[in-house]
C-alpha positions as CSV (number, residue, x, y, z in Angstrom):
1,M,0.4,0.2,-0.4
2,T,1.1,3.7,-0.8
3,R,0.6,6.3,1.9
4,R,0.7,9.8,0.6
5,V,1.3,12.6,3.3
6,F,-0.3,16.2,2.2
7,R,1.1,19.3,3.8
8,Y,-0.6,22.6,4.2
9,V,2.2,24.7,2.9
10,P,1.3,28.4,3.7
11,Y,2.4,31.4,0.8
12,A,2.7,34.9,0.6
13,I,2.1,36.7,-2.2
14,A,4.0,39.8,-3.7
15,Q,5.0,41.6,-6.5
16,D,7.7,40.1,-8.9
17,E,10.8,42.3,-8.3
18,H,12.2,41.2,-11.3
19,A,9.0,42.2,-13.5
20,A,8.1,45.9,-14.0
21,P,4.6,46.6,-14.0
22,E,2.5,48.3,-16.7
23,Y,0.1,51.1,-17.0
24,A,-2.7,52.3,-19.7
25,A,-5.5,54.1,-20.3
26,R,-8.3,53.8,-23.0
27,C,-10.8,56.6,-23.2
28,V,-14.5,55.9,-23.2
29,S,-15.8,59.0,-23.6
30,G,-18.5,59.8,-26.7
31,D,-21.6,59.8,-26.8
32,E,-22.6,56.8,-29.0
33,A,-19.4,54.8,-29.6
34,D,-16.0,55.0,-26.7
35,C,-14.2,57.6,-28.6
36,A,-11.1,54.0,-27.9
37,A,-7.8,56.6,-28.1
38,E,-5.3,54.1,-26.4
39,S,-2.5,55.3,-24.3
40,G,-0.3,52.3,-25.2
41,V,1.8,50.5,-21.9
42,C,3.6,52.9,-20.0
43,G,6.2,52.0,-17.3
44,H,5.0,54.8,-14.5
45,P,1.4,55.9,-13.7
46,A,2.4,59.4,-14.6
47,D,2.9,58.8,-17.9
48,V,-0.8,58.1,-18.0
49,E,-2.0,60.5,-16.7
50,E,0.4,63.2,-18.9
51,W,-1.5,61.4,-21.5
52,L,-4.5,61.5,-20.3
53,R,-4.4,65.4,-19.8
54,R,-3.2,65.6,-23.2
55,H,-6.1,63.9,-25.0
56,T,-8.7,65.9,-22.8
57,Q,-6.5,69.4,-23.5
58,E,-7.5,67.9,-27.2
59,T,-11.0,66.4,-27.1
60,R,-12.3,67.6,-24.1
61,H,-13.3,63.8,-23.2
62,T,-13.0,62.8,-19.5
63,R,-13.9,59.9,-18.8
64,Y,-11.4,56.7,-19.1
65,R,-10.7,53.3,-18.1
66,R,-7.1,53.1,-16.7
67,T,-5.4,49.5,-16.1
68,F,-2.6,48.4,-14.1
69,T,-0.7,45.2,-14.9
70,D,1.9,43.0,-13.0
71,Y,3.2,39.8,-12.2
72,A,2.8,38.2,-8.8
73,V,4.9,35.2,-7.4
74,L,4.1,33.1,-4.5
75,A,7.1,32.0,-1.9
76,P,6.2,29.5,1.5
77,V,6.4,31.6,4.7
């Protein structure tokens, strides 16, 4: 008979220090359809905020969908 022992191992979830997070925004202003202009992927939230300001100045659009993406790692504690 084969015997197996399973043990609970607690893990901590953390942002991967070796992979940079990514920030982006998409304009969702518009009457019948979204404008759909996009900032593209940026390495810092300030870059996206600057894109938002410029786009608002040019178009007077004020509604955006912002995204933040990163990598997570799990490590036993």
